[in-house]
N, C-alpha and C positions, 0 to 999 in steps of 0.2 A: 504494500500500500504506500502510495506516495506521501511524504510528510506534508503537513498543512502549510499553506502560505497565506499570510494575512497582508492585505494592502490597506494601509491606514492613510486616509485623505485628510489633510489639514490646511489651514490658512493662517497668515500672519496678521490678521485683524484682531488683535488682542492676544496677550501671551497665554491666556488660559487654553486656547485651542492647541497651540504647539506644545505646551507643557503636558497636557493630557495625552496627546499623540505620542510624545517621546516616552512617557511612562508606560503606556500600553505596549509600545514596540519593545521596550526593554523586558517587560513581563513575558511577552510572547517568545522572545529570543531565549529567555531564561528557561522557559518551559520546554521548548523543542529545538534549541540550538541557535547559534548566530545565523542570521539571514532568514529566519522564519517570517519576520515582519519587514515590510518595506514602507517607509514613510514618504509621502509625496505631497508637495504643495503645488497643485496644478496651476494656480494663479501666478505663482512666482516663475514656474517653468515655461508656461505658455506665453506670457507677456511680461517679462521682467521689468521693463521700464514703466509700463502702465501700472503694474502691481506696486512698484516703489512709490509712484505718485499717489496712488490710491491709499496706500498705507500712511503716507505723510499727511494726506488730507484727513484721513480718519483720526489720526493722533491729534492733528491740529484742531479738528472740530470738537473732540471730547475734552480737550484741555482749554481751548480758548473760547469756544462758544457752546458750552454744555447745554444751554436751553435749545439751541438749534439741533444739536444731536438728539436731545430728548424728543423733540417733535418728529425728527426723521425716524427714530426708533419706533415711536408710537404709530407712525404712518405705515412702516413695514409690518408692524403687528396687525394692523387693521386691513391692509390692502391685499389684493390678489395679484400683485405685480409679477409673481412667479406662478406658472412657468413661462409666461410671456417674455420676461426679461432675459431668458436664456438666449435670445437672438443676439444679445450683446456678449454672450459668453460661449460663442460657437467654438472658438479656438480651444478654450479650456475644456469644454465638453468633449471635443474630439480627442484631446490629449488624454483625458481620463479613459476613453474607450481604447486608445492605443496602448496605454499602460496595462489595462486589464488583459488585452490580447497578448501583450508581450510577457507579462508576469504570470498570467494564468492563476490568479489567486483562488483559494478555496473559500475565502470569506472576505468581505469588505467591511471596514469600519470607517466612520467619518466623525470628526470632532468639529465640523463646521456645517451648518444646516443646508447650505446651498447645494452641496454635493448630492443630496437625496433627489433634488429636481433634475440634476444632470443624469443620474443613473436611471431615473424614470424615463427620460427622453431617449437614452440609449436603448432601454428595453422596448420602447415604442417603435424604435427603428429595427427591431428584430434581433438585437444582441442578446446572447445567452449570458446571464449574469449570476454570480454566486450570491448567497445570502448577504444582506446588507444590514448593518446595525448603526444607529445613531448613538454617539457618546455625548450626551448633553453636558455642556460645560457651564451652564448658568444655573442659578438657584432661585426658585420662587418667581422672580420677574423674568419669565422665560418667553422669548419671542415666539409667536405662533409658527414662524418658519420652521421650527424644529419638528412640528407634527403635521403640517399641512400636506406633506408628501409621505405616503405609506412606506414602511420598511418592515423588516422582520422583527425588530425590537428596539426599544429605547433603554439605555442605561442612564440612570439619573443619580445625582450625588447625595440625595437625602429623601426621607419620606415626604417632606413638604413639597418638593419638586415633583415627586411621583403623583401627588394628589392634584397638582396643577394640570398635568398632562391627562390624568384620568378624567378630570372634569371637562377637559376639552373634547372628550369622546373616544379616546384611545382605550382599547380593551385592556383590563388589568393584567391578563397573562402576558401581554407584550411589554409591560413596564417592569423594569428590573432595578430595584433600589440597591445598588451595589457599592455606592460611594464614588468619589471623584478620583480618577487614577493619578496618583502622585508618584514621584520617584521611589523606587524600592529602598532607597537609603533610610526612609523613615521606619519601615518595618524591620529592616536588617539591624538597625542600631537603637531600637526602642528601649532596651535596657541599659545601653552603654552611655547615652548622652541624656542629661537632664540638668536643669538649673539647680544651684545650691539651695539648701533649705532655709527659707525666710523665717520660719518659726524658730529655727535655731540661731537666728541673728545674722544670717548671711547678707552680704551686700546685694541689693537689687540690681539686676542686669536689664538694661533697656536697649533694644535694637530699633533703630530708625532707618527704614528703607525709603530712599528718596527716588521716586519715579520721575520721568520726564513730565513736566507740566504740574508737578506738585506745588500747591500754593503754600506760601509762607515757609519755604524750605529752609532758608538761611535763618530766619527768625526762630523757627522751631528747633533747629539744631543748636543755635546759640542758647536758647532757654534750657534745653536738656543738658548741655555741657556746663551750664552754670550751676546745676544741682550737684554739689560736691559729694553727696551721700550715695550717689548711684554710679555704677559702672555703665558706660555708654558706648555703643558701637553704632556708627553711622555708615551706611552703604550708599554711596553717591552715584554708582554706575560709572559712566564714562566721562563725567563732568570733572575734568582735571582741575579746572579753575576753582570749582567749589571744594574739591578735596583739599587743595593747598590752603584755601581760605579757612576751612574748618580746622585744619591741623594746627594753625596758629592759636586756636582757642583751647587747645588741650593742655597747654603748658601749666604746670603748677597745680593740677587737680589732685586731690587726695586719693581718688580711686581711678583706675585705668580708663582711658578713652581711646578708642580705635577708629580711625577714619579709613574706610576701604573704598577703592575704586571698583571697577567691575570685578565680580567674584562669583565663583560657582559653589561657594560654601554656604549659601543661604539655608539649605536644609539643616546643616549642623548648627548654624547660628540660631535658627528658630528653636531647636531642641535644647540649647544651652542658655537661652535668655528667658527671663521671666515674662516679658511683655514685648510685643512688636508694635511699633507705630507706623502705619502705612495707609495708603488708599485702599479701598475695598475691591481691588482687582480680583478676578476669578482665581488665578493661580496662587497669588499671595494669600488670599483668604483661606483657600482649601489646604495649602501647605501649612499655614499656621494652625488650622484645625488638626491636621494629621500630627503635628508636633506637640499638640496640646499647649500651644503658646497663646495666651489671651491677647487680644488685639484691640488697640486704640485706633479706631478708624478716623483719619483726619481729612478724608475727602471721599465723596461718593459721586461717581459719574452717573448722571441720570440714565435710566434704562436698565441694562443688565446688572450694573453694580448695586442697584438699590436692593435687589434680592439677596445679594451677598451679605450686606449689613443687616437686612431684615432677619436672615437666618441666625446671626449672632444675637440680635436683640431678642428674638423669641426664646432663645435658650439661655438668656441671662449671662452672656459672655462678653466681657470688655465693655467699650463705650464708644459713642460718637463724640468727638471733640475736634472742632474745625479751626480753632485758633491756638497759637502757642500757649497762651495762659490756660486755656481749657485743657489742653493735653497734660500740662504739668499738674494741674489740679486733680485730674483723674488718676494720674500715676501716684500722686501722694496718697489719694484715697485708697488705691489698691494696695500700697505697701504699708499703710498704717497698721499699728497693732500687730507687727510682725507678719504682715501679709495676709490678714484675715480675709479681706475681699478678694485678693488675688487667689487665695486657696479655693474660694467658692467658684471663681471663674474656671480655674484649672479642673476642678471636679466636674463642672458642667460640660467641659469639653470632652471628658472621657466618654460621654454618651454619643458624641458626634464623630469622634475621630475614627477613621477607618484607613489606617496607613497601608493596609494590604489590599486596597481596592483594585489596583491595577492587576495584581495576580488573579483576584477573583473574577474580574471581567475577562481576562485572557483565558482563564479556564473555561468559562461559559462559551466564549466565542469560538475557541478552538474545538470545542465539542461539536460545534455545528459545521466545522470545516469538512464537508463531505461533498461528493459529486452532485448533490441536489442543486437545482438551479432556481432562479428567482425571475421568472418572466411575468407571472401574474401579479406580483407585488406592486408593480407600477400602476396597475389599474385598481388597486385596493382589494383584489380578490384572493390574495394569498392567505393560506391557512396559518394560524399561529404556530410558531415553533415552540415546543414544550421545553424551555430552558429551566434548569434549576435556579431559583432566585429567592431572595427574601420577598415576602408578600408585599405587594404594592399597597399603598394606602387605599382603603375602601371606604364606602359611604358610611 
């Protein structure tokens, strides 16, 4: 019997799509050997220059004109622009078809909702396609693009998101509450890395992740570094000017302060710090949950990020603080009385954290990697595939 091959389709419009795709690919490779999964961004491959422009426009819109983005996101949710808009994505759709023909995958996964419409178009053209699964990367405030086009199943990050899709009319057996696929690092090192015990008098550790477009970045970092009773780590990405500027503020502090540029150590940092301060991006929020690291949300992009913060709010984890003063105030509250509030947050995260979600999803998906094909799914006539799964939310 030929080994399974998984084609994972992703896009660079928000880091959550790529982060989930990478984690799922790593889990598939770990299960069946290197090369089991192939990760493809058809938008970047088919039209690299246009894709780069579109990504810059997307980032600019969410950072500089969030209300405009909110309106556009709501319009996408209400409208029936797809599948008609596929006429503008003919090159990308054709490339996906060519990749399927060349790779001959036994199962398809997508972490970006537009691919489902592309696959449905290919099926209408007579292509024989393997089973396709959507890996939903948003929580609660989920755009209807994720479910408007049928597929074999939807993997969602939490019960609240499962309920949203069920209420939209998707049959419960097709909804799989498996968690958000995060890097295997979290599950592999769950007992190795943890922050020191605040109840025992340890120094609080604060991680501040600065994304592009983060409001009040310098002011927030300055306020955090002024708190001499905390150990502070600032991750500034590729902004070298900001890194040098903040490094000057670390001199003379009684507790360590580290200013990092671009780093691939965010998982370890999340696991070893008591609190992370960051915007409510999909990847950061889900990785913080997997690390059981409470989050102070300092910015919420309207639309998809609203659900990420709402998830934390419903479970009583962390806080929303959109100014430097408010951030410091919430941190002081969390660390007071030897971390009493922080301990409550950490305990609440235990019920949300599923650091092994990527492996669980890979197991379910690979179980479906068979010669069976998916032609009727594009018309909504496909029979449900009986995957083992946690029970989706019911009425």
